[in-house]
C-alpha positions in Angstrom: 101.8 85.8 78.2 99.1 83.9 80.1 99.4 79.6 80.7 96.5 78.6 82.5 94.9 74.6 83.1 92.4 73.7 85.3 91.5 71.2 87.5 88.6 69.2 89.7 89.8 68.1 93.5 87.6 64.6 94.5 84.7 67.1 95.6 84.3 67.8 91.8 85.3 71.8 92.7 86.5 73.1 89.6 90.1 74.8 89.9 92.1 77.1 87.7 95.8 78.0 87.9 97.1 80.6 86.3 100.4 81.6 85.5 101.4 85.6 84.1 104.2 86.1 82.8 105.6 90.0 82.4 107.7 89.4 79.1 105.5 91.6 77.1 104.0 89.1 75.0 100.3 88.8 75.0 98.6 85.8 74.2 96.6 82.7 76.4 98.4 79.2 76.1 96.6 75.9 77.6 98.9 73.8 80.2 97.9 70.4 81.2 98.0 69.5 84.8 99.3 66.1 86.3 97.6 64.0 88.8 98.6 66.2 92.0 98.4 69.6 90.4 98.7 72.3 93.5 99.6 71.9 97.4 100.2 74.8 99.3 102.3 74.3 102.8 102.1 77.4 105.6 105.4 77.2 107.3 105.0 77.0 111.8 108.4 79.0 112.3 110.5 78.2 115.6 107.4 78.9 118.1 103.7 79.5 117.6 104.1 83.4 117.4 106.3 84.1 114.7 106.4 87.3 112.6 105.8 85.9 109.5 103.9 82.4 108.6 104.7 82.5 104.9 104.0 79.8 102.5 105.4 78.1 99.2 102.8 76.6 97.0 104.1 73.5 93.9 102.1 73.6 90.8 103.2 70.4 88.3 102.0 69.8 84.9 102.9 67.9 82.2 104.7 69.2 79.0 106.4 68.4 76.1 108.4 71.5 75.2 110.8 73.7 77.3 108.9 76.0 78.6 111.5 78.4 79.9 109.6 81.4 80.0 107.9 79.9 82.6 110.8 81.4 85.2 111.8 84.7 85.9 115.1 86.8 86.7 113.2 88.6 89.6 111.2 87.6 92.3 108.3 89.4 91.0 108.3 88.1 87.5 106.0 85.2 87.0 102.8 85.8 88.7 101.1 82.5 89.9 96.8 82.1 91.1 95.0 79.9 92.0 90.8 80.5 91.5 87.9 78.2 92.8 86.2 78.8 90.0 82.9 77.7 91.3 82.8 80.2 94.0 85.2 82.6 91.9 87.5 83.1 94.2 91.3 83.3 94.7 92.5 80.9 97.1 96.4 81.9 97.2 98.6 83.7 95.0 102.2 84.0 94.6 105.1 84.0 92.4 107.4 81.6 90.8 110.6 81.8 92.2 113.8 82.5 90.2 115.2 79.2 91.1 117.7 77.2 88.4 115.5 75.0 86.0 115.5 71.4 85.5 112.7 69.4 83.6 113.4 65.6 82.6 114.4 65.2 79.4 114.4 61.3 78.3 110.0 60.6 77.6 108.1 63.1 74.9 106.1 63.9 78.0 107.8 65.1 81.0 106.1 67.0 84.3 107.6 70.3 85.4 107.4 71.5 89.1 106.6 74.9 89.4 107.7 76.2 93.2 106.3 79.5 93.7 106.2 81.8 97.3 103.7 84.0 98.5 103.7 87.5 97.4 105.3 88.3 101.3 108.1 85.9 100.7 109.3 88.2 97.9 109.5 91.3 100.3 112.8 89.3 101.2 114.1 90.7 97.3 113.5 94.1 98.0 115.3 96.8 99.9 112.8 99.4 102.0 112.5 102.4 100.4 111.4 105.4 102.1 107.5 106.5 102.2 108.1 110.3 101.3 110.9 111.2 98.3 112.2 114.1 99.9 112.9 112.6 103.9 113.3 109.8 105.9 110.1 110.5 108.5 108.1 109.8 111.1 106.0 107.8 109.7 102.7 105.7 111.4 102.5 101.5 111.7 99.8 101.3 109.3 101.4 104.2 106.8 104.4 101.5 107.0 102.3 98.6 106.6 100.5 99.4 103.6 103.7 100.7 102.0 104.9 97.9 102.4 102.1 94.8 101.9 101.9 97.4 98.4 104.9 95.9 97.5 103.7 92.4 97.2 101.2 94.1 94.2 99.1 90.7 95.2 96.4 91.7 97.9 93.4 93.7 98.4 92.5 93.5 102.0 94.6 93.5 105.0 92.5 92.3 108.8 93.9 93.6 111.5 93.3 92.3 115.2 92.5 94.5 117.5 94.4 93.2 120.9 96.7 96.3 121.5 95.7 99.5 122.4 96.9 102.6 124.1 94.7 103.3 127.0 93.4 106.4 126.5 92.8 106.0 122.5 89.1 106.5 120.7 89.6 103.7 118.7 91.1 100.4 118.9 93.2 101.0 115.5 96.9 101.4 117.2 98.4 100.5 114.2 97.5 104.4 113.1 98.6 105.5 116.6 102.2 104.5 116.4 104.7 105.6 115.0 108.7 105.5 114.4 111.1 107.5 112.0 112.0 105.5 109.1 115.6 106.2 109.6 115.8 103.3 112.0 114.9 101.2 108.5 118.4 102.1 107.1 122.3 101.8 108.2 124.4 105.1 108.9 125.9 104.3 105.3 122.4 104.8 104.2 122.0 101.0 103.2 118.3 99.5 103.9 116.8 96.7 105.7 114.8 94.7 103.2 111.0 95.1 103.1 110.8 91.8 105.1 113.1 92.9 107.7 110.9 95.9 108.2 107.6 93.7 108.6 109.3 91.2 110.9 110.6 94.0 112.7 107.0 95.5 113.9 105.2 92.2 114.3 107.4 91.6 116.8 107.5 94.2 118.5 103.1 93.9 118.9 103.6 90.6 119.4 101.6 89.5 116.1 101.5 86.8 113.2 100.8 88.0 109.7 99.8 85.3 107.6 98.1 85.0 103.6 94.5 83.5 102.5 94.2 84.1 99.1 94.1 88.3 98.4 93.7 88.4 101.9 96.3 89.1 105.0 95.5 88.3 108.5 97.7 90.3 111.3 96.5 87.6 114.2 97.5 87.8 118.0 97.0 83.6 119.0 95.8 85.1 122.6 93.4 87.4 121.5 91.9 83.8 119.8 92.3 81.9 122.3 90.1 84.7 124.6 87.4 84.4 121.7 87.9 88.3 120.3 86.2 88.9 117.3 87.0 92.6 116.0 89.0 93.1 113.7 90.3 96.5 111.8 89.8 95.8 108.0 91.9 97.8 105.0 90.4 97.1 101.7 91.6 98.2 98.0 91.3 97.8 94.6 94.6 99.6 92.9 97.0 98.5 95.3 96.3 100.6 98.3 97.1 104.1 96.2 93.7 104.3 98.0 91.9 102.8 100.5 88.9 101.9 103.0 88.7 101.1 106.5 86.2 98.9 108.4 85.5 97.4 111.2 85.1 93.1 111.1 84.1 90.2 112.9 86.4 87.3 111.9 85.2 84.1 114.0 86.2 80.5 112.9 85.6 77.5 115.8 85.8 73.6 115.3 85.2 71.0 117.3 86.9 68.3 116.3 85.8 64.4 116.6 86.0 61.1 115.1 84.0 61.7 112.1 86.7 64.5 111.5 89.4 62.8 110.5 90.2 62.7 106.7 93.0 60.2 106.5 94.8 58.0 109.1 97.7 58.9 111.1 97.6 61.5 113.3 99.8 62.2 115.9 99.6 63.8 119.2 103.5 65.4 120.8 104.6 67.5 123.6 106.0 71.6 122.8 109.1 72.1 123.8 109.5 73.8 126.7 112.0 77.1 127.5 113.4 78.5 131.0 114.6 82.0 130.0 113.0 84.2 127.4 115.4 87.3 126.5 115.0 90.1 124.5 117.5 92.4 123.3 117.4 95.7 122.0 119.3 96.8 118.5 118.8 100.5 119.3 119.9 103.3 116.6 121.4 106.1 118.5 122.5 108.8 117.7 123.4 111.9 119.2 124.1 114.9 116.4 121.7 116.8 115.1 123.7 118.0 112.4 125.2 116.0 109.5 129.3 116.2 109.3 130.6 119.3 107.6 133.4 117.9 106.5 132.8 114.1 106.5 134.8 112.7 102.3 131.6 110.8 101.8 129.1 114.2 102.0 131.6 116.3 100.4 132.6 117.5 96.5 135.6 119.2 95.1 134.0 122.8 93.7 137.3 124.7 93.0 136.3 126.8 89.7 139.6 126.7 87.5 139.7 122.5 88.8 139.1 119.5 87.1 137.0 118.0 89.4 138.9 116.0 91.2 139.2 115.4 95.3 142.6 117.0 95.0 141.5 120.2 93.5 143.6 123.3 95.1 144.8 126.6 94.2 147.7 128.1 95.7 148.6 131.7 96.7 151.5 133.5 98.1 150.9 135.8 101.1 153.9 138.1 103.0 156.2 134.9 103.7 153.8 131.7 103.2 152.2 129.8 100.9 148.6 128.9 100.8 146.9 125.5 99.6 142.8 126.5 99.1 140.3 123.4 98.7 136.7 124.3 97.9 133.7 122.0 98.6 129.9 121.7 98.2 128.1 119.4 101.4 125.5 117.6 99.7 124.0 118.0 102.9 124.1 122.2 103.3 123.4 125.2 101.1 125.7 127.8 100.5 123.9 131.0 99.9 125.1 133.3 97.2 124.2 137.3 97.2 125.8 139.9 95.2 126.2 143.2 97.6 124.8 144.0 100.8 122.5 147.0 99.4 121.0 145.1 96.9 120.6 141.5 98.8 120.5 139.7 94.9 120.5 136.0 95.5 122.5 133.7 93.2 123.7 130.4 92.3 127.1 129.6 92.0 128.3 125.8 91.7 132.0 126.4 91.7 134.4 128.5 95.1 137.5 130.2 94.3 139.5 132.7 96.3 138.5 135.5 94.7 134.5 134.8 95.5 135.3 134.4 99.4 136.7 137.4 98.8 134.4 139.8 97.0 130.7 138.4 97.3 128.7 137.2 100.3 127.8 133.9 101.6 129.1 131.0 103.5 132.3 128.6 102.0 133.2 125.0 103.3 137.2 125.7 103.3 140.3 123.3 104.0 143.2 125.2 103.8 147.1 124.4 104.6 150.4 126.5 104.6 154.0 126.6 104.8 156.9 129.3 104.6 158.0 129.3 100.8 161.5 130.0 101.3 161.0 126.1 102.5 159.6 124.9 99.6 156.7 122.8 99.1 156.6 120.1 101.8 155.8 116.2 101.3 153.5 116.2 103.6 150.2 119.1 104.6 147.8 119.1 107.0 144.9 121.1 106.1 142.5 122.8 108.5 139.1 123.0 108.1 136.6 125.9 108.2 133.3 127.5 107.3 134.4 130.3 106.5 131.1 133.0 107.0 132.2 136.7 104.4 130.5 139.4 104.2 132.7 141.8 101.6 130.7 145.4 101.5 130.5 147.4 98.4 133.5 149.3 97.5 131.1 152.7 97.8 130.7 152.2 101.9 135.0 152.6 102.7 134.6 152.4 105.8 133.0 149.0 105.8 130.7 150.3 109.0 127.9 148.4 108.2 126.8 147.2 112.0 123.9 150.4 111.4 122.0 148.5 108.7 121.4 145.4 110.5 120.3 142.7 107.7 121.1 140.1 108.6 120.5 137.2 105.4 120.8 133.5 105.5 124.3 132.1 104.2 124.2 128.4 105.2 121.6 125.8 105.8 121.0 122.3 106.3 119.2 120.8 103.2 115.9 119.8 103.9 116.5 115.4 104.1 119.4 115.5 105.5 118.4 114.9 109.2 116.1 111.8 109.3 112.6 113.0 111.3 113.2 112.3 115.3 111.6 112.9 118.6 113.7 114.6 120.9 111.4 114.1 123.8 113.0 113.3 127.1 113.2 114.9 130.5 117.0 116.3 131.9 118.3 116.7 128.1 120.0 119.3 126.9 121.0 120.4 123.2 124.6 121.7 123.4 126.2 123.7 121.1 129.8 124.2 120.3 132.2 125.8 118.2 134.9 128.6 117.5 135.5 131.5 116.2 137.6 133.8 115.1 136.9 137.4 113.6 138.6 138.9 109.8 138.7 143.0 109.0 140.8 142.8 106.1 139.0 143.9 103.0 138.9 141.2 100.7 141.1 138.9 102.0 140.0 135.0 103.4 142.9 133.6 104.3 143.9 133.2 108.3 147.2 134.3 109.0 148.2 132.8 112.7 150.9 135.7 112.9 148.9 138.1 112.9 148.3 140.4 116.0 145.9 143.5 116.4 147.8 146.5 118.3 146.9 148.5 121.1 144.2 147.9 123.7 140.8 147.1 122.0 139.2 146.4 125.3 136.4 148.2 124.7 134.3 145.7 122.9 132.2 143.7 125.1 131.9 140.0 125.4 127.2 140.6 125.1 128.2 141.9 121.6 130.2 138.8 120.2 127.4 136.1 118.6 126.4 135.3 115.5 122.4 134.4 114.5 121.5 131.5 114.0 118.1 129.4 113.5 117.4 126.0 115.0 113.4 124.1 114.1 112.6 120.7 114.8 109.7 120.3 113.7 107.3 123.0 114.6 109.6 124.8 117.8 111.7 127.3 117.2 114.4 127.6 119.7 114.0 131.1 120.5 117.1 131.6 122.6 114.5 130.9 126.2 112.0 128.6 125.1 110.7 126.6 122.3 107.8 127.9 120.9 105.9 128.1 117.4 106.5 131.7 116.5 109.4 131.9 114.0 112.6 133.3 116.0 115.9 133.2 115.5 118.6 132.7 118.4 122.1 134.3 118.9 124.8 131.9 119.2 127.3 133.6 121.7 131.7 133.8 122.3 133.1 134.3 125.9 135.7 137.1 125.6 137.5 135.8 128.4 140.2 137.9 129.5 141.2 139.0 125.4 141.8 142.3 125.2 142.1 141.9 121.3 139.1 140.6 119.1 140.6 140.0 115.6 142.3 137.1 114.3 141.8 135.7 117.7 139.9 132.2 118.4 137.2 132.1 120.7 135.1 128.9 121.9 131.3 129.2 122.4 130.8 130.4 125.7 129.6 128.2 128.5 126.1 128.1 130.0 126.4 124.5 131.2 126.8 124.6 135.3 128.3 120.8 137.2 125.2 120.3 138.5 123.5 119.7 134.8 125.5 117.0 134.8 125.6 116.3 131.1 130.2 116.7 131.4 130.1 119.4 128.5 130.8 122.4 128.1 129.5 124.3 125.4 125.9 126.5 125.2 123.3 124.5 126.3 119.0 124.3 124.8 117.5 122.3 127.6 114.4 119.6 126.5 111.8 118.8 128.0 108.8 115.5 127.4 106.7 118.9 127.4 108.1 120.6 124.8 106.6 117.9 122.6 110.1 117.9 120.0 109.2 115.8 117.4 109.9 115.5 113.1 112.4 117.2 111.2 115.7 119.8 112.0 115.7 122.6 109.9 119.3 124.6 110.5 120.5 128.3 109.5 123.4 130.4 110.0 123.2 133.9 108.1 125.5 136.8 108.0 127.8 138.3 110.7 127.8 141.4 112.1 130.2 144.2 112.8 131.0 144.0 116.9 131.3 147.9 117.5 131.2 150.6 114.9 134.8 150.5 114.7 135.7 146.5 113.9 135.4 146.0 110.6 133.8 142.5 110.0 134.7 140.9 106.6 135.5 137.3 107.2 134.3 135.5 110.5 136.2 131.4 110.6 134.1 128.8 112.4 135.7 124.9 113.0 134.5 122.2 115.0 130.4 123.6 114.5 128.7 120.5 116.8 125.1 120.2 118.2 124.6 117.5 120.2 121.4 115.7 122.5 123.3 114.7 125.7 121.8 113.6 128.9 122.5 114.0 132.0 125.0 111.4 133.4 124.6 111.6 136.9 127.3 107.9 136.2 125.0 105.9 134.7 125.9 104.0 131.9 123.1 104.8 128.8 125.4 103.6 126.4 124.9 99.7 126.3 121.5 98.2 124.8 118.8 98.1 127.1 117.9 93.5 127.6 114.9 92.1 128.8 114.9 88.7 130.7 112.4 86.6 132.4 112.9 83.3 134.0 109.7 80.8 132.5 110.7 77.5 134.4 113.9 76.7 136.5 113.4 73.5 136.2 114.2 73.1 132.8 117.3 73.7 130.6 116.8 74.3 127.1 117.7 78.2 127.0 115.5 79.9 124.0 116.6 82.0 121.5 117.0 85.5 122.4 114.7 87.7 120.5 116.3 90.7 119.3 114.3 94.0 119.0 115.2 97.3 116.5 111.7 98.6 117.2 111.4 99.3 121.0 109.3 101.1 123.9 111.2 105.0 125.3 114.7 103.6 126.9 115.3 107.4 127.6 119.0 106.9 126.2 118.9 109.9 124.0 118.4 110.1 120.3 117.3 106.7 119.0 115.1 106.4 116.0 114.6 103.1 117.4 112.0 103.7 120.1 108.8 104.1 119.2 106.3 107.2 119.5 102.2 106.6 119.9 99.5 109.7 120.0 97.1 108.4 121.9 94.6 111.8 120.2 95.3 114.9 118.7 94.8 116.7 122.1 97.7 114.4 123.7 99.8 114.5 121.3 103.4 113.5 119.9 104.8 111.1 123.5 107.8 108.3 123.2 105.9 105.0 124.0 105.5 103.8 127.4 102.9 101.1 127.4 100.6 99.2 125.8 97.6 97.7 127.0 97.0 93.8 126.2 93.1 92.8 126.0 93.2 89.2 125.9 96.2 88.9 128.7 94.4 92.5 130.6 98.1 93.8 131.4 99.2 97.5 131.1 102.9 97.9 131.1 105.8 98.4 128.7 105.4 96.2 125.2 108.5 94.0 125.9 107.3 92.8 129.3 104.1 92.2 127.2 105.7 90.2 125.0 107.9 88.3 127.3 104.7 87.0 129.4 103.5 85.7 126.4 106.1 83.6 125.8 106.1 82.9 129.4 101.9 82.1 129.1 102.6 79.7 126.7 106.5 77.6 127.0 106.4 77.3 130.9 104.5 74.0 130.5 104.6 71.0 127.7 101.5 71.8 125.4 100.1 69.3 123.0 100.7 69.9 119.5 98.1 67.2 117.0 99.3 66.7 113.5 95.8 65.6 112.0 94.7 65.4 108.3 91.0 67.8 107.9 89.2 69.2 105.2 90.1 72.4 103.4 87.6 74.6 105.1 89.5 76.6 107.8 91.2 79.8 107.7 94.3 80.9 109.9 92.4 82.7 112.2 90.7 79.3 112.9 90.6 78.1 116.7 89.9 74.1 117.5 88.6 72.6 121.0 88.5 68.8 121.0 86.0 66.3 122.6 89.1 64.2 123.9 90.5 67.3 126.1 88.1 69.2 127.7 88.1 73.1 127.6 91.2 73.1 125.6 92.1 75.3 122.6 94.3 74.8 119.7 95.6 77.6 117.2 97.0 76.9 114.0 100.7 76.3 113.5 101.4 74.6 110.0 99.3 73.9 107.2 100.0 71.4 103.9 97.2 71.6 101.8 96.6 69.3 99.2 94.0 70.6 96.7 92.8 67.9 94.9 91.8 65.7 97.4 90.5 68.9 99.2 92.5 68.2 102.7 94.2 69.8 105.0 97.5 68.2 106.7 97.2 70.3 110.1 99.4 71.0 112.8 97.5 72.7 115.5 98.7 73.8 119.0 97.3 74.1 122.4 97.0 77.8 123.9 96.6 78.7 127.2 
């Protein structure tokens, strides 16, 4: 359904108001507008550097009916558009707010005020969703920006200033040179920020302000405007950003205020606030683990073959003097790969698991196991141990089970794509440290741990170099081959330490430690070094393979693993890197008005470990990805960490009082307009706030002196 009405302003310009209601009803109904038909307010925010300067509109109609269908329970249910009919241009677009309906109930005709907000404002009602369905990836600021704006469903162009650049980039569109992991916009439990919050964080980091005019969006930098710079990158679309074109645009709108400019009396002048300190506090999303937890309950589903699907489904079996309780699980982040046997290696899918499965087929399983002495009866409580079980049981036609000569390694456990969000690992003096413990069992078609078992005799004929599991680790397009990161598809060996142990079977062996004191990482385990030159960036892939026999005389029916972790660790050197980073600068010691702290969730490189919040840049394909260290601010002619650039912007603007003019002028200005005034020689003013009365064709402007 479409409600439509027209009015002419005092200059005889014809306007049309349309309210399109998404209710499945076709047709059009005419509405009668009041003598004050349409007003728009552009909000100022706390400072001129507010990342989002949003607008709201009031449309007043006169009706003798109760137009309940004008209102919607959803943020974008009823679109409101103001069109200049004479020029055939949309001057404002947004959505009626889903508010409580109130209308006079006394007269035949009553005034109804329709309150609306612009498309950007509706972003507060929707949670951010990742761009690609399969994973939260590293995406460019440009991709994220267009993804967000498409959710507004009402804008066709975006013009972005070119103040921020990377020194060695070819063009001035920094949005396709800066990247960040989308995981930064989700909490650990998967809860997302709103689209508005994500947009705010990105623009706040850039020091930009976004605002609208009709179906156009402008992303401004007020230092850029003040410097008289006019080059913009403009994105345009005709299909709500499914496709778009990019072009260079010049935007220039300068106006001199004279005594003849005023539309009405009542202009005022005041001084802006002055602050004594500016502080930026980062809120960094850190995570040192490359692998999701194997036994976190939130990830697990009980898959006992004979179970009911209940969380506590288990199977009970007695062996010797003990009774064992088994629980089998699927972890949503991993795939347990199964094979029928070790001759045909036919892979198959089995959605359930049982003790018989772990003793009769090749593959991997997630097992929780507890035991008690049968003669003591069932205890009141049991403590379950957690294991990754790699089982490789052989065919009956191979009675010796000596399969070490076959050298066949098949993947039995893999990390699912999308289970770990893409990130960057471009650090110096960092290590991945892999840890786990392994127990080897040679009992044919048996899959439980008996702590009382020992191997008789002296088995010292086996060597530590033969104790390993095959694995694969890939980050982005690089594989770890045990020595270096390479683009060649590679595997590596997880090695275990024999120590002085003479018996191989039924013993727990730790990963062989390759960390030395001089590494300063404070943990033991198998270390995998990472440097900036490795340029690791992207998704993580991880696999475990079928175990092998140590020597022909030692069978390997099962390998049990516990406490498997893969962590990114920085050299310690007695420096605490667990806290967030804070940047602070004194603006003016003579004032005590302390500025509200700025909190950044999008940050420059802090060298504090795996951090989804850190911006990545890619100046050229040849240089490749790197953690962002500096951004060149053209207007201020500075090249430093962006947080320092932002602080400097505030210091320049708020170290001394700046003039604020409140004046009523005509309605011909753009958000990027710059003003001069005959009374203030060589000073420039930018728009902080606008209040537009479309019938009277005037604009109550609040403009602020910009230095």
